C-alpha positions in Angstrom: -9.7 9.0 16.8 -12.5 7.8 19.1 -11.7 10.3 21.9 -12.7 13.9 21.5 -10.0 16.5 21.7 -10.4 18.7 24.7 -7.0 20.4 24.8 -5.5 22.5 22.1 -2.7 21.0 20.1 0.0 23.4 18.8 1.3 23.3 15.2 4.9 22.7 16.3 4.0 19.3 17.6 3.8 18.1 14.0 7.5 18.7 13.4 8.6 15.1 14.5 6.1 13.6 12.0 7.4 15.8 9.2 11.0 14.8 10.1 10.0 11.1 10.2 8.5 11.2 6.7 11.5 13.3 5.5 13.9 10.6 6.8 12.0 7.9 4.9 12.0 10.0 1.7 15.7 11.1 1.7 17.3 8.4 3.8 17.7 5.8 1.0 19.1 8.5 -1.4 21.5 10.4 0.9 22.5 7.7 3.4 22.0 4.5 1.5 24.3 2.2 3.4 23.5 3.5 6.8 19.8 3.6 6.1 19.6 0.0 4.9 20.2 -1.4 8.4 17.0 -1.9 10.3 18.5 -1.0 13.6 19.2 2.5 12.3 15.6 2.9 11.2 14.5 1.8 14.7 16.9 4.4 16.2 15.3 7.2 14.0 11.8 6.1 15.1 12.6 6.1 18.8 14.5 9.4 18.7 11.5 11.1 17.1 8.8 8.9 18.7 9.7 8.9 22.4 9.8 12.7 22.9 6.5 13.0 21.0 4.9 10.3 23.2 6.1 12.1 26.4 4.8 15.4 25.1 1.4 13.9 24.2 1.1 12.3 27.7 2.1 15.6 29.4 -0.6 17.4 27.4 -3.3 14.9 28.3 -3.5 13.0 25.0 -2.6 9.6 26.4 -5.9 8.0 25.3 -5.2 9.1 21.7 -1.7 7.7 21.8 -2.8 4.4 23.3 -5.5 4.0 20.7 -3.1 4.7 17.9 -0.6 2.1 19.1 -2.8 -0.6 20.4 -5.8 -0.5 18.0 -4.1 0.8 14.9 -0.3 0.0 14.9 -0.6 -3.6 16.3 -3.4 -4.8 13.9 -1.6 -3.0 11.0 1.7 -4.8 11.6 0.1 -8.2 12.3 -1.9 -8.0 9.0 1.1 -7.0 7.0 3.2 -9.7 8.7 0.6 -12.4 8.2 0.3 -11.6 4.5 4.1 -11.3 4.2 4.6 -14.8 5.7 1.8 -16.6 3.8 2.5 -15.1 0.4 6.2 -15.7 0.9 5.5 -19.4 0.9 3.9 -19.4 -2.6 6.5 -19.8 -5.3 5.8 -19.2 -9.0 8.4 -20.2 -11.5 8.6 -20.5 -15.3 9.6 -18.8 -18.5 7.0 -18.5 -21.2 7.2 -16.6 -24.5 7.3 -12.8 -23.7 4.6 -11.7 -26.1 2.5 -8.6 -25.5 -0.5 -10.9 -24.7 1.5 -12.9 -22.2 2.9 -9.8 -20.5 -0.5 -8.2 -20.4 -1.9 -11.3 -18.8 0.7 -11.2 -16.1 -0.2 -7.6 -15.3 -4.0 -8.3 -15.3 -3.6 -11.3 -13.0 -1.4 -9.3 -10.7 -3.9 -6.4 -10.5 -6.6 -8.9 -9.5 -4.4 -10.7 -6.9 -3.2 -7.4 -5.4 -6.6 -6.7 -3.8 -6.7 -10.1 -2.1 -3.1 -11.0 -1.2 -1.8 -7.4 -0.9 0.2 -5.4 -3.3 3.4 -6.6 -1.7 2.4 -10.2 -1.8 1.2 -10.1 -5.5 4.3 -8.1 -6.5 6.7 -10.5 -4.8 4.9 -13.6 -6.3 4.9 -12.4 -9.9 8.0 -10.1 -10.3 10.5 -12.9 -10.8 8.4 -14.9 -13.3 7.8 -11.6 -15.2 11.6 -10.9 -15.3 12.4 -14.5 -16.3 9.8 -14.4 -19.1 11.3 -11.2 -20.5 14.9 -12.1 -19.9 15.6 -12.7 -23.6 14.0 -9.4 -24.7 15.9 -6.1 -25.2 13.0 -3.9 -24.3 11.7 -4.8 -20.9 12.0 -1.7 -18.6 8.6 -0.5 -19.5 7.1 -3.8 -18.3 8.6 -3.3 -14.9 7.3 0.2 -14.7 3.7 -0.8 -15.6 4.1 -3.7 -13.1 4.9 -1.2 -10.3 1.9 0.9 -11.3 -0.7 -1.9 -11.6 0.5 -4.8 -9.4 2.4 -2.9 -6.7 -0.2 -0.1 -6.4 -3.4 0.4 -8.3 -4.6 -3.2 -8.3 -4.9 -3.1 -4.5 -8.0 -0.9 -4.3 -10.9 -3.4 -3.7 -10.3 -4.7 -0.2 -8.5 -3.7 3.1 -6.0 -6.4 2.3 -4.9 -4.7 -0.9 -3.0 -1.7 0.4 -2.0 -0.5 3.9 -4.0 2.8 3.7 -7.2 0.9 3.1 -6.6 -1.4 6.1 -6.2 1.7 8.3 -9.4 3.1 6.9 -11.0 -0.3 7.6 -9.8 0.0 11.2 -11.5 3.5 11.3 -14.8 1.9 10.6 -15.2 1.2 6.8 -16.6 -2.4 6.3 -14.6 -5.0 4.4 -17.1 -5.0 1.5 -17.4 -1.2 1.3 -14.2 -1.0 -0.8 -16.0 -3.0 -3.5 -17.9 0.3 -4.2 -14.6 1.4 -5.8 -14.8 -1.2 -8.6 -15.7 1.4 -11.3 -12.6 3.5 -10.5 -10.5 0.3 -10.3 -11.7 -0.9 -13.7 -11.3 2.4 -15.4 -7.8 3.0 -14.1 -6.4 -0.5 -14.5 -8.2 -1.1 -17.7 -6.7 2.1 -19.2 -3.2 1.2 -17.9 -3.5 -2.3 -19.4 -4.6 -0.9 -22.8 -1.7 1.6 -22.9 0.7 -1.1 -21.8 -0.4 -3.6 -24.5 0.1 -1.1 -27.3 3.5 0.1 -25.9 4.7 -3.5 -25.6 3.3 -4.5 -29.0 5.2 -1.6 -30.6 8.4 -2.5 -28.8 8.0 -6.2 -29.5 8.0 -5.5 -33.2 11.4 -3.6 -32.7 13.0 -6.6 -31.0 16.1 -8.1 -32.7 15.1 -11.3 -34.4 17.7 -13.3 -32.6 16.2 -12.3 -29.2 12.8 -13.5 -30.3 14.3 -16.8 -31.5 16.0 -17.3 -28.1 12.8 -16.4 -26.3 11.0 -19.1 -28.3 13.6 -21.7 -27.5 14.1 -21.0 -23.8 10.6 -21.9 -22.6 9.9 -23.4 -19.2 6.3 -24.1 -18.1 4.7 -22.0 -15.4 4.8 -23.9 -12.1 3.1 -23.0 -8.9 4.3 -24.4 -5.6 3.3 -24.0 -1.9 -0.4 -24.2 -2.8 -1.4 -24.9 0.8 -0.6 -21.3 1.5 -3.7 -20.3 -0.5 -5.8 -21.9 2.3 -4.0 -19.9 5.0 -4.4 -16.8 2.8 -8.2 -17.5 2.6 -8.1 -17.7 6.4 -6.6 -14.2 6.6 -9.2 -12.9 4.2 -12.1 -14.4 6.1 -10.6 -13.1 9.4 -10.5 -9.5 8.2 -13.9 -9.8 6.6 -15.9 -11.4 9.4 -13.9 -11.1 12.7 -14.9 -7.4 13.3 -17.5 -5.3 15.1 -19.8 -5.4 12.1 -20.4 -9.1 12.6 -19.5 -9.5 16.2 -20.7 -6.4 18.1 -19.2 -7.8 21.4 -15.7 -7.0 20.1 -16.3 -3.3 20.6 -16.7 -3.7 24.4 -14.4 -6.7 25.1 -10.8 -5.8 24.8 -9.7 -9.4 24.9 -12.1 -10.5 22.2 -11.2 -7.4 20.2 -7.9 -9.0 19.1 -9.5 -12.3 17.9 -8.9 -11.2 14.3 -5.2 -10.6 15.0 -5.0 -14.0 16.8 -6.5 -15.7 13.7 -4.0 -14.0 11.4 -1.1 -15.0 13.5 -2.4 -18.6 13.5 -2.5 -18.5 9.7 1.1 -17.2 9.6 2.2 -19.9 12.0 0.5 -22.7 10.0 2.2 -21.3 6.9 5.7 -21.4 8.5 5.1 -25.0 9.7 3.6 -26.4 6.5 5.8 -24.7 3.9 9.0 -26.4 2.7 12.1 -24.3 3.5 13.3 -24.5 -0.1 10.2 -22.6 -1.4 11.0 -19.6 0.8 14.6 -19.8 -0.2 13.5 -19.8 -3.8 11.5 -16.6 -3.1 14.6 -15.1 -1.3 12.4 -14.8 1.8 14.0 -12.9 4.7 12.5 -11.2 7.7 14.2 -7.9 6.8 11.3 -6.2 4.9 8.7 -6.8 7.6 11.0 -5.7 10.4 11.8 -2.6 8.3 8.1 -1.8 8.1 7.5 -2.5 11.8 10.4 -0.2 12.9 9.5 2.6 10.6 5.8 2.6 11.3 6.4 2.6 15.0 7.8 6.1 14.6 5.2 7.1 12.1 2.3 6.0 14.2 3.5 7.8 17.3 4.6 11.0 15.6 1.4 11.2 13.5 -0.9 11.5 16.5 -0.3 15.3 16.9 -0.8 15.7 13.1 -4.1 13.8 13.2 -5.3 15.9 16.2 -4.2 19.1 14.6 -5.9 18.3 11.3 -9.1 17.4 13.1 -9.1 20.7 15.1 -8.3 22.9 12.1 -10.1 21.2 9.3 -12.5 24.0 8.6 -9.7 26.5 8.0 -7.6 24.5 5.5 -9.8 25.0 2.5 -10.3 21.4 1.4 -14.0 20.7 1.1 -14.7 18.7 -2.1 -14.0 15.1 -3.1 -11.7 16.2 -6.0 -9.7 18.4 -3.7 -9.3 15.5 -1.2 -8.3 13.2 -4.1 -5.5 15.3 -5.4 -4.3 16.5 -2.0 -4.2 12.9 -0.7 -2.5 11.8 -3.9 0.1 14.6 -4.0 1.3 13.6 -0.5 1.0 9.9 -1.1 3.3 10.0 -4.0 6.2 11.5 -2.0 5.4 10.3 1.5 4.1 6.9 2.6 0.5 6.6 1.5 -0.7 4.9 4.7 -0.1 7.8 7.1 -1.2 10.2 4.4 -4.6 8.4 4.2 -5.0 8.6 8.0 -4.1 12.3 8.0 -6.8 13.1 5.4 -9.3 10.9 7.2 -8.8 13.0 10.3 -9.1 16.2 8.2 -12.4 14.9 6.7 -13.7 14.0 10.2 -13.0 17.5 11.5 -14.5 19.1 8.4 -17.7 17.0 8.8 -17.9 17.9 12.5 -17.6 21.6 11.9 -19.8 21.8 8.7 -22.2 18.9 8.7 -24.7 20.8 6.6 -22.3 20.7 3.7 -22.7 16.9 3.4 -26.5 16.6 4.0 -27.9 13.5 2.5 -24.5 11.8 1.9 -24.0 8.5 3.7 -21.4 8.5 6.5 -18.8 5.7 6.4 -15.9 5.4 8.9 -17.1 8.7 10.5 -16.8 10.8 7.4 -18.9 11.4 4.2 -18.7 8.5 1.8 -17.7 10.7 -1.1 -14.6 12.0 0.9 -13.7 8.4 2.0 -13.8 7.3 -1.7 -11.6 10.2 -2.7 -9.0 9.6 0.0 -8.9 5.8 -0.7 -8.3 6.1 -4.5 -6.0 9.0 -4.1 -3.8 7.1 -1.6 -3.7 3.9 -3.5 -3.3 5.2 -7.1 -0.8 8.0 -6.4 1.4 5.7 -4.4 2.7 4.7 -7.8 3.9 8.2 -8.7 7.4 7.7 -7.2 9.5 4.8 -5.9 8.8 5.9 -2.3 5.0 6.2 -2.6 4.4 2.6 -1.5 6.6 -0.1 0.0 6.6 -2.6 -2.9 7.9 -0.1 -5.4 11.5 0.0 -4.2 11.4 -3.8 -3.7 10.4 -4.4 -7.3 13.0 -1.9 -8.5 15.7 -3.7 -6.5 14.8 -7.1 -7.8 14.8 -5.9 -11.3 18.3 -4.3 -10.9 19.5 -7.6 -9.4 18.6 -9.1 -12.7 20.6 -6.5 -14.6 17.6 -4.5 -15.8 18.7 -0.8 -15.9 15.8 0.9 -14.1 15.3 4.7 -14.3 16.5 6.7 -11.2 14.1 8.5 -8.8 13.5 11.5 -10.9 13.7 9.8 -14.3 10.9 7.4 -13.2 8.7 10.5 -12.7 9.3 12.5 -15.9 9.7 9.4 -18.1 6.8 7.5 -16.8 4.5 8.6 -13.9 4.0 12.2 -15.0 3.3 11.4 -18.7 1.6 8.0 -18.4 0.0 7.7 -14.9 -1.0 11.3 -14.1 -3.2 11.8 -17.2 -5.2 8.7 -16.3 -5.5 9.8 -12.7 -6.9 13.0 -13.9 -9.3 11.1 -16.1 -10.6 9.2 -13.1 -11.2 12.4 -11.2 -13.1 13.9 -14.1 -15.3 10.8 -14.5 -16.0 10.1 -10.8 -15.3 13.1 -8.6 -16.7 16.2 -10.4 
């Protein structure tokens, strides 16, 4: 927050935020048919958000509320919407032999693309070709699980475009290029996942029935990429986020009209994508506006109700016992796996900001980025992005990939089976390794 807290914020004001996150976590499981309608998500957001907004205004926190909605929520939704529209116009089709090398190549490419077209964009571009490629194989669930981990989550670490929590930290002051500092963590984690996947897939490939392998060899369709003009509009979005900011144009900080030039450029790229992309390509991608409206409605409630939580964490940072990067990494990660990782990252950024304000001597000599010590920012960033893959609800694309796989008759593990059969035994040990190598 740019405004200093002058009034005391009580702990009970966080209750709507907790309820909002609880609704997101349990809504799809307990009220599946009711929850799948976007209007009901909007109702939940408004029921919890409007009273919170009134309370904040009454307590004198209107500037914080305004900043959260105008300078965080609006840019956040516009970026996600722009990436959603542009990547939705790129169609990849084909069915190559489903060898361990081919599958590993898909995952490696997806992990690279995720940082530049977003985890959602990369996942939606590649998931159907991956499913088609493996359609003749008996053992394929493991490929979808590693796809969720690498393409829908861990690959998105290197730019603010990659994953929503990173864009929010970018809005808090981290430069576009700062996230490239996380390349060693990115390479270790995704490299380890890729090696583990290759050997798992190699082992299972050898167990495939021979008739499946013969069918796989016969049913081959060359990879075909359509909608290539959208890569130009995607480059426009990348350049807008990288250069249309206060770092390169200082006037943006003082001119509110100019301050939204980045969002205007992103909207222009999205409009050009809509105008120049053939309708059939979006239909082939099963493109609808439902997912982005879902995000917009849910995050409206999240962004409003999180204001008291951010203020409270900033006020009470010194008393919560989190002081080291490894503590911030695991605390951010633990919540990111079960809540949405974007608001979790913001919450811990506020906590780090309050900690630095109350105990600056603890971080003497450490560079300050986005208003907090760089070591804490790195821990929050990698914790939010990596641990988003621990459950189906940790990051938006996870459930989307699961749903598409199930549409294709792939029997995916349920919520808890995903954890004890995959994330706890495969992902968590590698996350611990990252902490031991980089955060101790």
